[in-house]
N, CA, C and O atoms as a Tripos MOL2 file, in Angstrom:
@<TRIPOS>MOLECULE
protein
  296   295    74     0     0
PROTEIN
NO_CHARGES

@<TRIPOS>ATOM
      1 N          -1.6450    8.0900  -15.0380 N.3       1 MET1
      2 CA         -1.3680    6.8780  -15.7540 C.3       1 MET1
      3 C          -0.5820    6.0960  -14.6670 C.2       1 MET1
      4 O           0.1230    6.5980  -13.7920 O.2       1 MET1
      5 N          -0.8100    4.8680  -14.8640 N.am      2 GLN2
      6 CA         -0.1740    3.8820  -13.9090 C.3       2 GLN2
      7 C           1.2160    3.5600  -14.3880 C.2       2 GLN2
      8 O           1.4730    3.5610  -15.5920 O.2       2 GLN2
      9 N           2.1340    3.2790  -13.4530 N.am      3 LEU3
     10 CA          3.5160    2.9160  -13.9190 C.3       3 LEU3
     11 C           3.5580    1.8710  -14.8780 C.2       3 LEU3
     12 O           4.3800    2.0330  -15.7800 O.2       3 LEU3
     13 N           2.8860    0.8610  -14.9020 N.am      4 GLN4
     14 CA          2.7730   -0.0890  -15.8680 C.3       4 GLN4
     15 C           2.4590    0.3400  -17.2590 C.2       4 GLN4
     16 O           3.0220   -0.0910  -18.2650 O.2       4 GLN4
     17 N           1.4440    1.2900  -17.2230 N.am      5 GLU5
     18 CA          1.1170    1.8330  -18.5600 C.3       5 GLU5
     19 C           2.1810    2.6760  -19.1680 C.2       5 GLU5
     20 O           2.3750    2.5960  -20.3810 O.2       5 GLU5
     21 N           2.9310    3.5310  -18.3780 N.am      6 TYR6
     22 CA          3.9060    4.2210  -18.8070 C.3       6 TYR6
     23 C           4.9650    3.3970  -19.4410 C.2       6 TYR6
     24 O           5.3820    3.6420  -20.5730 O.2       6 TYR6
     25 N           5.3940    2.4260  -18.7140 N.am      7 LEU7
     26 CA          6.4530    1.5220  -19.1930 C.3       7 LEU7
     27 C           6.1470    0.7730  -20.4340 C.2       7 LEU7
     28 O           7.0170    0.4880  -21.2570 O.2       7 LEU7
     29 N           4.8380    0.4440  -20.5600 N.am      8 ASP8
     30 CA          4.4050   -0.1930  -21.7660 C.3       8 ASP8
     31 C           4.5290    0.6810  -23.1020 C.2       8 ASP8
     32 O           4.9060    0.2050  -24.1730 O.2       8 ASP8
     33 N           4.2080    1.8590  -22.9290 N.am      9 ILE9
     34 CA          4.3490    2.7580  -24.0500 C.3       9 ILE9
     35 C           5.6480    3.4830  -24.2800 C.2       9 ILE9
     36 O           5.8300    4.2180  -25.2510 O.2       9 ILE9
     37 N           6.5450    3.2450  -23.3440 N.am     10 SER10
     38 CA          7.7020    3.8670  -23.2850 C.3      10 SER10
     39 C           8.9220    3.0480  -24.2700 C.2      10 SER10
     40 O           8.7020    1.9130  -24.6920 O.2      10 SER10
     41 N           9.9260    3.6170  -24.5000 N.am     11 THR11
     42 CA         10.8330    2.8750  -25.2760 C.3      11 THR11
     43 C          11.5260    1.7550  -24.5480 C.2      11 THR11
     44 O          11.6130    1.7570  -23.3200 O.2      11 THR11
     45 N          11.9960    0.8460  -25.2660 N.am     12 ARG12
     46 CA         12.6710   -0.2990  -24.5740 C.3      12 ARG12
     47 C          13.7460    0.2040  -23.6910 C.2      12 ARG12
     48 O          14.4280    1.1950  -23.9520 O.2      12 ARG12
     49 N          13.8720   -0.5950  -22.5370 N.am     13 GLY13
     50 CA         14.9220   -0.0060  -21.4730 C.3      13 GLY13
     51 C          14.6250    0.8760  -20.5860 C.2      13 GLY13
     52 O          15.4820    1.1770  -19.7550 O.2      13 GLY13
     53 N          13.3490    1.4870  -20.5620 N.am     14 GLU14
     54 CA         12.9180    2.4580  -19.8590 C.3      14 GLU14
     55 C          12.9520    2.1460  -18.1870 C.2      14 GLU14
     56 O          13.3460    2.9210  -17.3150 O.2      14 GLU14
     57 N          12.4410    0.8290  -18.0170 N.am     15 MET15
     58 CA         12.6240    0.4600  -16.5570 C.3      15 MET15
     59 C          13.9620    0.4050  -16.0710 C.2      15 MET15
     60 O          14.1450    0.6920  -14.8880 O.2      15 MET15
     61 N          14.9870    0.0640  -16.8340 N.am     16 ALA16
     62 CA         16.4120    0.0890  -16.4790 C.3      16 ALA16
     63 C          16.8730    1.5340  -16.2880 C.2      16 ALA16
     64 O          17.6010    1.7920  -15.3290 O.2      16 ALA16
     65 N          16.5050    2.4740  -17.1220 N.am     17 ARG17
     66 CA         16.7640    3.7780  -16.9840 C.3      17 ARG17
     67 C          16.0730    4.3480  -15.8510 C.2      17 ARG17
     68 O          16.6830    5.1160  -15.1060 O.2      17 ARG17
     69 N          14.8960    4.0610  -15.6480 N.am     18 LEU18
     70 CA         14.1440    4.5800  -14.2880 C.3      18 LEU18
     71 C          14.8030    4.1580  -13.0540 C.2      18 LEU18
     72 O          15.0400    4.9830  -12.1710 O.2      18 LEU18
     73 N          15.1240    2.8880  -12.9330 N.am     19 SER19
     74 CA         15.8670    2.2430  -11.9120 C.3      19 SER19
     75 C          17.0150    2.8420  -11.5610 C.2      19 SER19
     76 O          17.3190    3.0750  -10.3910 O.2      19 SER19
     77 N          17.7320    3.1320  -12.5810 N.am     20 LYS20
     78 CA         19.2210    3.6280  -12.4680 C.3      20 LYS20
     79 C          19.1070    5.1910  -11.9740 C.2      20 LYS20
     80 O          19.8760    5.6690  -11.1400 O.2      20 LYS20
     81 N          18.1560    5.8420  -12.5350 N.am     21 ALA21
     82 CA         18.0610    7.2970  -12.1690 C.3      21 ALA21
     83 C          17.5890    7.4250  -10.6960 C.2      21 ALA21
     84 O          18.0390    8.3580  -10.0310 O.2      21 ALA21
     85 N          16.7370    6.5730  -10.1540 N.am     22 ILE22
     86 CA         16.4150    6.6930   -8.9020 C.3      22 ILE22
     87 C          17.1340    5.7700   -7.8920 C.2      22 ILE22
     88 O          16.6950    5.6720   -6.7460 O.2      22 ILE22
     89 N          18.1340    5.1510   -8.2580 N.am     23 GLY23
     90 CA         19.0730    4.4260   -7.4420 C.3      23 GLY23
     91 C          18.7220    3.0630   -6.8550 C.2      23 GLY23
     92 O          19.2660    2.5710   -5.8660 O.2      23 GLY23
     93 N          17.7440    2.5060   -7.5850 N.am     24 VAL24
     94 CA         17.1620    1.1310   -7.0060 C.3      24 VAL24
     95 C          17.5140   -0.0210   -8.0270 C.2      24 VAL24
     96 O          17.8420    0.2630   -9.1790 O.2      24 VAL24
     97 N          17.4450   -1.2420   -7.6120 N.am     25 ALA25
     98 CA         17.6510   -2.2380   -8.5840 C.3      25 ALA25
     99 C          16.5390   -2.4790   -9.4050 C.2      25 ALA25
    100 O          15.4200   -2.2190   -8.9620 O.2      25 ALA25
    101 N          16.6840   -2.9610  -10.5920 N.am     26 GLN26
    102 CA         15.5330   -3.0960  -11.5290 C.3      26 GLN26
    103 C          14.4820   -4.0340  -11.0660 C.2      26 GLN26
    104 O          13.2990   -3.8360  -11.3460 O.2      26 GLN26
    105 N          14.9020   -5.1090  -10.3230 N.am     27 PRO27
    106 CA         13.8160   -6.0070   -9.8330 C.3      27 PRO27
    107 C          12.9700   -5.3590   -8.7910 C.2      27 PRO27
    108 O          11.8970   -5.8860   -8.4980 O.2      27 PRO27
    109 N          13.3700   -4.2300   -8.1890 N.am     28 ILE28
    110 CA         12.4630   -3.4580   -7.1890 C.3      28 ILE28
    111 C          11.3380   -2.6510   -8.0400 C.2      28 ILE28
    112 O          10.1820   -2.5570   -7.6280 O.2      28 ILE28
    113 N          11.7320   -2.1340   -9.1410 N.am     29 VAL29
    114 CA         10.8700   -1.4430   -9.8410 C.3      29 VAL29
    115 C           9.9180   -2.3240  -10.5570 C.2      29 VAL29
    116 O           8.7490   -1.9870  -10.7490 O.2      29 VAL29
    117 N          10.3910   -3.3990  -10.9340 N.am     30 SER30
    118 CA          9.4540   -4.4960  -11.3960 C.3      30 SER30
    119 C           8.4190   -4.9420  -10.4430 C.2      30 SER30
    120 O           7.2800   -5.1870  -10.8390 O.2      30 SER30
    121 N           8.7980   -5.0690   -9.0790 N.am     31 PHE31
    122 CA          7.7560   -5.3410   -8.0330 C.3      31 PHE31
    123 C           6.9160   -4.2540   -7.8410 C.2      31 PHE31
    124 O           5.7940   -4.5510   -7.4300 O.2      31 PHE31
    125 N           7.1630   -2.9840   -8.0390 N.am     32 TRP32
    126 CA          6.3300   -1.8620   -7.9030 C.3      32 TRP32
    127 C           5.3560   -1.9200   -9.1400 C.2      32 TRP32
    128 O           4.1460   -1.7530   -8.9820 O.2      32 TRP32
    129 N           5.8500   -2.1340  -10.2340 N.am     33 VAL33
    130 CA          4.9620   -2.3500  -11.4550 C.3      33 VAL33
    131 C           3.8880   -3.5690  -11.2230 C.2      33 VAL33
    132 O           2.6850   -3.4460  -11.4530 O.2      33 VAL33
    133 N           4.4180   -4.5890  -10.8050 N.am     34 SER34
    134 CA          3.5220   -5.6480  -10.6380 C.3      34 SER34
    135 C           2.5850   -5.6330   -9.3270 C.2      34 SER34
    136 O           1.7360   -6.4940   -9.0970 O.2      34 SER34
    137 N           2.8440   -4.6130   -8.5680 N.am     35 GLY35
    138 CA          1.9730   -4.6130   -7.4180 C.3      35 GLY35
    139 C           2.4020   -5.2630   -6.2250 C.2      35 GLY35
    140 O           1.7980   -5.0780   -5.1690 O.2      35 GLY35
    141 N           3.5500   -6.1260   -6.3170 N.am     36 ARG36
    142 CA          3.9670   -7.0340   -5.3420 C.3      36 ARG36
    143 C           4.6440   -6.1770   -4.0370 C.2      36 ARG36
    144 O           4.7070   -6.6610   -2.9070 O.2      36 ARG36
    145 N           5.1360   -4.8300   -4.3860 N.am     37 ARG37
    146 CA          5.4680   -4.1900   -3.3660 C.3      37 ARG37
    147 C           4.9710   -2.7760   -3.7010 C.2      37 ARG37
    148 O           4.8130   -2.4050   -4.8640 O.2      37 ARG37
    149 N           4.7230   -1.9720   -2.5850 N.am     38 GLN38
    150 CA          4.1650   -0.5470   -2.8160 C.3      38 GLN38
    151 C           5.4110    0.3380   -3.0340 C.2      38 GLN38
    152 O           6.4780    0.2180   -2.4310 O.2      38 GLN38
    153 N           5.1130    1.2450   -3.9900 N.am     39 VAL39
    154 CA          6.3540    2.2860   -4.1930 C.3      39 VAL39
    155 C           6.4240    3.2280   -2.8890 C.2      39 VAL39
    156 O           5.4670    3.8750   -2.4640 O.2      39 VAL39
    157 N           7.5860    3.2020   -2.3770 N.am     40 PRO40
    158 CA          7.8670    4.0650   -1.0540 C.3      40 PRO40
    159 C           7.4150    5.5220   -1.4180 C.2      40 PRO40
    160 O           7.7510    6.0730   -2.4670 O.2      40 PRO40
    161 N           6.6620    6.0670   -0.5040 N.am     41 ALA41
    162 CA          6.2380    7.4390   -0.6900 C.3      41 ALA41
    163 C           7.3660    8.4790   -1.1530 C.2      41 ALA41
    164 O           7.1910    9.3530   -2.0010 O.2      41 ALA41
    165 N           8.4790    8.2500   -0.4960 N.am     42 GLU42
    166 CA          9.7700    9.1060   -0.8130 C.3      42 GLU42
    167 C          10.2070    9.0390   -2.2700 C.2      42 GLU42
    168 O          10.8150    9.9700   -2.7970 O.2      42 GLU42
    169 N           9.9070    7.9930   -2.8670 N.am     43 ARG43
    170 CA         10.2820    7.7140   -4.3640 C.3      43 ARG43
    171 C           9.3310    8.2720   -5.3940 C.2      43 ARG43
    172 O           9.6750    8.3870   -6.5710 O.2      43 ARG43
    173 N           8.0000    8.6580   -4.9050 N.am     44 CYS44
    174 CA          7.1500    9.1090   -5.7370 C.3      44 CYS44
    175 C           7.4340   10.3590   -6.4180 C.2      44 CYS44
    176 O           7.2390   10.4300   -7.6320 O.2      44 CYS44
    177 N           7.8720   11.3480   -5.7660 N.am     45 PRO45
    178 CA          8.1400   12.6100   -6.4360 C.3      45 PRO45
    179 C           9.3380   12.3990   -7.4070 C.2      45 PRO45
    180 O           9.3460   13.1450   -8.3860 O.2      45 PRO45
    181 N          10.3090   11.5350   -7.2940 N.am     46 GLU46
    182 CA         11.3270   11.3050   -8.2340 C.3      46 GLU46
    183 C          10.8450   10.7100   -9.4760 C.2      46 GLU46
    184 O          11.2460   11.1150  -10.5670 O.2      46 GLU46
    185 N           9.9330    9.6880   -9.3410 N.am     47 ILE47
    186 CA          9.2120    9.0890  -10.3910 C.3      47 ILE47
    187 C           8.5090   10.1600  -11.1670 C.2      47 ILE47
    188 O           8.7640   10.3210  -12.3610 O.2      47 ILE47
    189 N           7.7410   10.8060  -10.6140 N.am     48 GLU48
    190 CA          6.8000   11.7700  -11.0820 C.3      48 GLU48
    191 C           7.6910   12.8380  -12.1180 C.2      48 GLU48
    192 O           7.3170   13.1180  -13.2570 O.2      48 GLU48
    193 N           8.7890   13.3030  -11.5530 N.am     49 LYS49
    194 CA          9.6090   14.1070  -12.2740 C.3      49 LYS49
    195 C          10.2980   13.3670  -13.5060 C.2      49 LYS49
    196 O          10.3700   13.9370  -14.5940 O.2      49 LYS49
    197 N          10.8030   12.0800  -13.3110 N.am     50 LEU50
    198 CA         11.4150   11.3760  -14.4000 C.3      50 LEU50
    199 C          10.5060   11.1250  -15.4280 C.2      50 LEU50
    200 O          10.8780   11.1900  -16.6000 O.2      50 LEU50
    201 N           9.1240   10.7870  -15.0650 N.am     51 THR51
    202 CA          8.1490   10.5720  -16.1360 C.3      51 THR51
    203 C           7.5420   11.8010  -16.8000 C.2      51 THR51
    204 O           6.6390   11.7050  -17.6320 O.2      51 THR51
    205 N           8.0560   12.9390  -16.4120 N.am     52 GLU52
    206 CA          7.5320   14.3260  -16.7970 C.3      52 GLU52
    207 C           6.0920   14.5030  -16.4480 C.2      52 GLU52
    208 O           5.3350   15.0520  -17.2480 O.2      52 GLU52
    209 N           5.6380   14.0240  -15.1810 N.am     53 GLY53
    210 CA          4.3720   14.1370  -14.9210 C.3      53 GLY53
    211 C           3.2270   13.1320  -15.3760 C.2      53 GLY53
    212 O           2.0510   13.2170  -15.0220 O.2      53 GLY53
    213 N           3.7530   12.1850  -16.2040 N.am     54 LYS54
    214 CA          2.7890   11.2490  -16.8190 C.3      54 LYS54
    215 C           2.3000   10.2590  -15.7790 C.2      54 LYS54
    216 O           1.1560    9.8070  -15.8260 O.2      54 LYS54
    217 N           3.2270    9.9050  -14.7840 N.am     55 VAL55
    218 CA          2.9390    9.1800  -13.6220 C.3      55 VAL55
    219 C           2.9990    9.9290  -12.4980 C.2      55 VAL55
    220 O           4.1040   10.2690  -12.0760 O.2      55 VAL55
    221 N           1.8670   10.2910  -11.8590 N.am     56 THR56
    222 CA          1.8340   11.0860  -10.6930 C.3      56 THR56
    223 C           1.9240   10.4370   -9.3360 C.2      56 THR56
    224 O           1.7100    9.2280   -9.2450 O.2      56 THR56
    225 N           2.1970   11.0880   -8.3770 N.am     57 CYS57
    226 CA          2.4480   10.6620   -6.9270 C.3      57 CYS57
    227 C           1.0220   10.1140   -6.4390 C.2      57 CYS57
    228 O           0.9430    9.0890   -5.7610 O.2      57 CYS57
    229 N          -0.0110   10.8010   -6.7950 N.am     58 GLU58
    230 CA         -1.5020   10.4610   -6.4370 C.3      58 GLU58
    231 C          -1.7160    9.1090   -7.1060 C.2      58 GLU58
    232 O          -2.3810    8.2800   -6.4850 O.2      58 GLU58
    233 N          -1.2200    8.7900   -8.3180 N.am     59 GLU59
    234 CA         -1.4820    7.4330   -8.9320 C.3      59 GLU59
    235 C          -0.5680    6.4550   -8.3150 C.2      59 GLU59
    236 O          -0.9770    5.2990   -8.2070 O.2      59 GLU59
    237 N           0.5900    6.7510   -7.9030 N.am     60 LEU60
    238 CA          1.3880    5.7850   -7.3860 C.3      60 LEU60
    239 C           1.1040    5.3340   -5.8870 C.2      60 LEU60
    240 O           1.2030    4.1750   -5.4850 O.2      60 LEU60
    241 N           0.7460    6.4040   -5.1480 N.am     61 ARG61
    242 CA          0.2470    6.0880   -3.7280 C.3      61 ARG61
    243 C          -0.9130    7.0230   -3.4340 C.2      61 ARG61
    244 O          -0.7860    8.0840   -2.8240 O.2      61 ARG61
    245 N          -2.0660    6.5400   -3.9220 N.am     62 PRO62
    246 CA         -3.2890    7.2960   -3.5320 C.3      62 PRO62
    247 C          -3.6650    7.3350   -1.9680 C.2      62 PRO62
    248 O          -4.4930    8.1040   -1.4780 O.2      62 PRO62
    249 N          -2.9370    6.4030   -1.2930 N.am     63 ASP63
    250 CA         -3.2900    6.5850    0.1450 C.3      63 ASP63
    251 C          -2.4980    7.7220    0.9210 C.2      63 ASP63
    252 O          -2.7860    7.9560    2.0950 O.2      63 ASP63
    253 N          -1.4910    8.4340    0.2610 N.am     64 VAL64
    254 CA         -0.9070    9.4530    0.9120 C.3      64 VAL64
    255 C          -1.5830   10.8910    0.3870 C.2      64 VAL64
    256 O          -1.9220   11.0950   -0.7790 O.2      64 VAL64
    257 N          -1.7040   11.8000    1.4370 N.am     65 ASN65
    258 CA         -2.3670   13.0320    1.1580 C.3      65 ASN65
    259 C          -1.1770   13.9350    0.4960 C.2      65 ASN65
    260 O          -0.3900   14.5800    1.1890 O.2      65 ASN65
    261 N          -1.1470   13.9060   -0.7940 N.am     66 TRP66
    262 CA         -0.0820   14.5880   -1.5800 C.3      66 TRP66
    263 C          -0.4580   16.1140   -1.4800 C.2      66 TRP66
    264 O           0.4660   16.9270   -1.4620 O.2      66 TRP66
    265 N          -1.7210   16.5350   -1.4160 N.am     67 ALA67
    266 CA         -2.0610   17.9710   -1.4110 C.3      67 ALA67
    267 C          -1.2290   18.6700   -0.3390 C.2      67 ALA67
    268 O          -0.4840   19.6240   -0.5650 O.2      67 ALA67
    269 N          -1.4430   18.0630    0.9260 N.am     68 VAL68
    270 CA         -0.8530   18.5040    2.0770 C.3      68 VAL68
    271 C           0.7620   18.6240    1.9500 C.2      68 VAL68
    272 O           1.3390   19.6410    2.3340 O.2      68 VAL68
    273 N           1.4400   17.5410    1.3980 N.am     69 LEU69
    274 CA          2.6960   17.4810    1.2650 C.3      69 LEU69
    275 C           3.1460   18.4440    0.2860 C.2      69 LEU69
    276 O           4.1380   19.1260    0.5430 O.2      69 LEU69
    277 N           2.4760   18.5870   -0.9010 N.am     70 ARG70
    278 CA          2.8460   19.5890   -1.9210 C.3      70 ARG70
    279 C           2.9260   20.9630   -1.4180 C.2      70 ARG70
    280 O           3.8370   21.7170   -1.7610 O.2      70 ARG70
    281 N           1.9130   21.3310   -0.5430 N.am     71 ASN71
    282 CA          1.7840   22.6170    0.0170 C.3      71 ASN71
    283 C           2.5770   22.9170    1.2080 C.2      71 ASN71
    284 O           2.6470   24.0720    1.6280 O.2      71 ASN71
    285 N           3.1490   21.9910    1.7490 N.am     72 SER72
    286 CA          3.9090   22.1680    3.1150 C.3      72 SER72
    287 C           5.3090   22.7920    2.7320 C.2      72 SER72
    288 O           5.9460   23.2570    3.6770 O.2      72 SER72
    289 N           5.8700   22.8640    1.4830 N.am     73 GLY73
    290 CA          6.9820   23.4720    1.2130 C.3      73 GLY73
    291 C           6.9520   24.9060    0.8490 C.2      73 GLY73
    292 O           7.9910   25.5220    0.6070 O.2      73 GLY73
    293 N           5.7530   25.4590    0.8070 N.am     74 LYS74
    294 CA          5.4840   26.8070    0.5860 C.3      74 LYS74
    295 C           5.5490   27.6790    1.7280 C.2      74 LYS74
    296 O           5.3220   28.8820    1.6000 O.2      74 LYS74
@<TRIPOS>BOND
     1     1     2 1
     2     2     3 1
     3     3     4 2
     4     3     5 am
     5     5     6 1
     6     6     7 1
     7     7     8 2
     8     7     9 am
     9     9    10 1
    10    10    11 1
    11    11    12 2
    12    11    13 am
    13    13    14 1
    14    14    15 1
    15    15    16 2
    16    15    17 am
    17    17    18 1
    18    18    19 1
    19    19    20 2
    20    19    21 am
    21    21    22 1
    22    22    23 1
    23    23    24 2
    24    23    25 am
    25    25    26 1
    26    26    27 1
    27    27    28 2
    28    27    29 am
    29    29    30 1
    30    30    31 1
    31    31    32 2
    32    31    33 am
    33    33    34 1
    34    34    35 1
    35    35    36 2
    36    35    37 am
    37    37    38 1
    38    38    39 1
    39    39    40 2
    40    39    41 am
    41    41    42 1
    42    42    43 1
    43    43    44 2
    44    43    45 am
    45    45    46 1
    46    46    47 1
    47    47    48 2
    48    47    49 am
    49    49    50 1
    50    50    51 1
    51    51    52 2
    52    51    53 am
    53    53    54 1
    54    54    55 1
    55    55    56 2
    56    55    57 am
    57    57    58 1
    58    58    59 1
    59    59    60 2
    60    59    61 am
    61    61    62 1
    62    62    63 1
    63    63    64 2
    64    63    65 am
    65    65    66 1
    66    66    67 1
    67    67    68 2
    68    67    69 am
    69    69    70 1
    70    70    71 1
    71    71    72 2
    72    71    73 am
    73    73    74 1
    74    74    75 1
    75    75    76 2
    76    75    77 am
    77    77    78 1
    78    78    79 1
    79    79    80 2
    80    79    81 am
    81    81    82 1
    82    82    83 1
    83    83    84 2
    84    83    85 am
    85    85    86 1
    86    86    87 1
    87    87    88 2
    88    87    89 am
    89    89    90 1
    90    90    91 1
    91    91    92 2
    92    91    93 am
    93    93    94 1
    94    94    95 1
    95    95    96 2
    96    95    97 am
    97    97    98 1
    98    98    99 1
    99    99   100 2
   100    99   101 am
   101   101   102 1
   102   102   103 1
   103   103   104 2
   104   103   105 am
   105   105   106 1
   106   106   107 1
   107   107   108 2
   108   107   109 am
   109   109   110 1
   110   110   111 1
   111   111   112 2
   112   111   113 am
   113   113   114 1
   114   114   115 1
   115   115   116 2
   116   115   117 am
   117   117   118 1
   118   118   119 1
   119   119   120 2
   120   119   121 am
   121   121   122 1
   122   122   123 1
   123   123   124 2
   124   123   125 am
   125   125   126 1
   126   126   127 1
   127   127   128 2
   128   127   129 am
   129   129   130 1
   130   130   131 1
   131   131   132 2
   132   131   133 am
   133   133   134 1
   134   134   135 1
   135   135   136 2
   136   135   137 am
   137   137   138 1
   138   138   139 1
   139   139   140 2
   140   139   141 am
   141   141   142 1
   142   142   143 1
   143   143   144 2
   144   143   145 am
   145   145   146 1
   146   146   147 1
   147   147   148 2
   148   147   149 am
   149   149   150 1
   150   150   151 1
   151   151   152 2
   152   151   153 am
   153   153   154 1
   154   154   155 1
   155   155   156 2
   156   155   157 am
   157   157   158 1
   158   158   159 1
   159   159   160 2
   160   159   161 am
   161   161   162 1
   162   162   163 1
   163   163   164 2
   164   163   165 am
   165   165   166 1
   166   166   167 1
   167   167   168 2
   168   167   169 am
   169   169   170 1
   170   170   171 1
   171   171   172 2
   172   171   173 am
   173   173   174 1
   174   174   175 1
   175   175   176 2
   176   175   177 am
   177   177   178 1
   178   178   179 1
   179   179   180 2
   180   179   181 am
   181   181   182 1
   182   182   183 1
   183   183   184 2
   184   183   185 am
   185   185   186 1
   186   186   187 1
   187   187   188 2
   188   187   189 am
   189   189   190 1
   190   190   191 1
   191   191   192 2
   192   191   193 am
   193   193   194 1
   194   194   195 1
   195   195   196 2
   196   195   197 am
   197   197   198 1
   198   198   199 1
   199   199   200 2
   200   199   201 am
   201   201   202 1
   202   202   203 1
   203   203   204 2
   204   203   205 am
   205   205   206 1
   206   206   207 1
   207   207   208 2
   208   207   209 am
   209   209   210 1
   210   210   211 1
   211   211   212 2
   212   211   213 am
   213   213   214 1
   214   214   215 1
   215   215   216 2
   216   215   217 am
   217   217   218 1
   218   218   219 1
   219   219   220 2
   220   219   221 am
   221   221   222 1
   222   222   223 1
   223   223   224 2
   224   223   225 am
   225   225   226 1
   226   226   227 1
   227   227   228 2
   228   227   229 am
   229   229   230 1
   230   230   231 1
   231   231   232 2
   232   231   233 am
   233   233   234 1
   234   234   235 1
   235   235   236 2
   236   235   237 am
   237   237   238 1
   238   238   239 1
   239   239   240 2
   240   239   241 am
   241   241   242 1
   242   242   243 1
   243   243   244 2
   244   243   245 am
   245   245   246 1
   246   246   247 1
   247   247   248 2
   248   247   249 am
   249   249   250 1
   250   250   251 1
   251   251   252 2
   252   251   253 am
   253   253   254 1
   254   254   255 1
   255   255   256 2
   256   255   257 am
   257   257   258 1
   258   258   259 1
   259   259   260 2
   260   259   261 am
   261   261   262 1
   262   262   263 1
   263   263   264 2
   264   263   265 am
   265   265   266 1
   266   266   267 1
   267   267   268 2
   268   267   269 am
   269   269   270 1
   270   270   271 1
   271   271   272 2
   272   271   273 am
   273   273   274 1
   274   274   275 1
   275   275   276 2
   276   275   277 am
   277   277   278 1
   278   278   279 1
   279   279   280 2
   280   279   281 am
   281   281   282 1
   282   282   283 1
   283   283   284 2
   284   283   285 am
   285   285   286 1
   286   286   287 1
   287   287   288 2
   288   287   289 am
   289   289   290 1
   290   290   291 1
   291   291   292 2
   292   291   293 am
   293   293   294 1
   294   294   295 1
   295   295   296 2
@<TRIPOS>SUBSTRUCTURE
     1 MET1         2 RESIDUE 1 A MET
     2 GLN2         6 RESIDUE 1 A GLN
     3 LEU3        10 RESIDUE 1 A LEU
     4 GLN4        14 RESIDUE 1 A GLN
     5 GLU5        18 RESIDUE 1 A GLU
     6 TYR6        22 RESIDUE 1 A TYR
     7 LEU7        26 RESIDUE 1 A LEU
     8 ASP8        30 RESIDUE 1 A ASP
     9 ILE9        34 RESIDUE 1 A ILE
    10 SER10       38 RESIDUE 1 A SER
    11 THR11       42 RESIDUE 1 A THR
    12 ARG12       46 RESIDUE 1 A ARG
    13 GLY13       50 RESIDUE 1 A GLY
    14 GLU14       54 RESIDUE 1 A GLU
    15 MET15       58 RESIDUE 1 A MET
    16 ALA16       62 RESIDUE 1 A ALA
    17 ARG17       66 RESIDUE 1 A ARG
    18 LEU18       70 RESIDUE 1 A LEU
    19 SER19       74 RESIDUE 1 A SER
    20 LYS20       78 RESIDUE 1 A LYS
    21 ALA21       82 RESIDUE 1 A ALA
    22 ILE22       86 RESIDUE 1 A ILE
    23 GLY23       90 RESIDUE 1 A GLY
    24 VAL24       94 RESIDUE 1 A VAL
    25 ALA25       98 RESIDUE 1 A ALA
    26 GLN26      102 RESIDUE 1 A GLN
    27 PRO27      106 RESIDUE 1 A PRO
    28 ILE28      110 RESIDUE 1 A ILE
    29 VAL29      114 RESIDUE 1 A VAL
    30 SER30      118 RESIDUE 1 A SER
    31 PHE31      122 RESIDUE 1 A PHE
    32 TRP32      126 RESIDUE 1 A TRP
    33 VAL33      130 RESIDUE 1 A VAL
    34 SER34      134 RESIDUE 1 A SER
    35 GLY35      138 RESIDUE 1 A GLY
    36 ARG36      142 RESIDUE 1 A ARG
    37 ARG37      146 RESIDUE 1 A ARG
    38 GLN38      150 RESIDUE 1 A GLN
    39 VAL39      154 RESIDUE 1 A VAL
    40 PRO40      158 RESIDUE 1 A PRO
    41 ALA41      162 RESIDUE 1 A ALA
    42 GLU42      166 RESIDUE 1 A GLU
    43 ARG43      170 RESIDUE 1 A ARG
    44 CYS44      174 RESIDUE 1 A CYS
    45 PRO45      178 RESIDUE 1 A PRO
    46 GLU46      182 RESIDUE 1 A GLU
    47 ILE47      186 RESIDUE 1 A ILE
    48 GLU48      190 RESIDUE 1 A GLU
    49 LYS49      194 RESIDUE 1 A LYS
    50 LEU50      198 RESIDUE 1 A LEU
    51 THR51      202 RESIDUE 1 A THR
    52 GLU52      206 RESIDUE 1 A GLU
    53 GLY53      210 RESIDUE 1 A GLY
    54 LYS54      214 RESIDUE 1 A LYS
    55 VAL55      218 RESIDUE 1 A VAL
    56 THR56      222 RESIDUE 1 A THR
    57 CYS57      226 RESIDUE 1 A CYS
    58 GLU58      230 RESIDUE 1 A GLU
    59 GLU59      234 RESIDUE 1 A GLU
    60 LEU60      238 RESIDUE 1 A LEU
    61 ARG61      242 RESIDUE 1 A ARG
    62 PRO62      246 RESIDUE 1 A PRO
    63 ASP63      250 RESIDUE 1 A ASP
    64 VAL64      254 RESIDUE 1 A VAL
    65 ASN65      258 RESIDUE 1 A ASN
    66 TRP66      262 RESIDUE 1 A TRP
    67 ALA67      266 RESIDUE 1 A ALA
    68 VAL68      270 RESIDUE 1 A VAL
    69 LEU69      274 RESIDUE 1 A LEU
    70 ARG70      278 RESIDUE 1 A ARG
    71 ASN71      282 RESIDUE 1 A ASN
    72 SER72      286 RESIDUE 1 A SER
    73 GLY73      290 RESIDUE 1 A GLY
    74 LYS74      294 RESIDUE 1 A LYS
């Protein structure tokens, strides 16, 4: 699921909650949602966790080889 889809079906104020939880200003999250800015790769795992896996790292940044990164900690 894309971040925009997640926010569309979530409760009101979810973008504010998400931005606060990851420590960025709400307009930054808005830029990510609109595609004006790319989500930094280091933020993707936080977003995946906060969305309970509904928005995955692979969906946020398909250009990153997440399989390698996920397995590097083992």
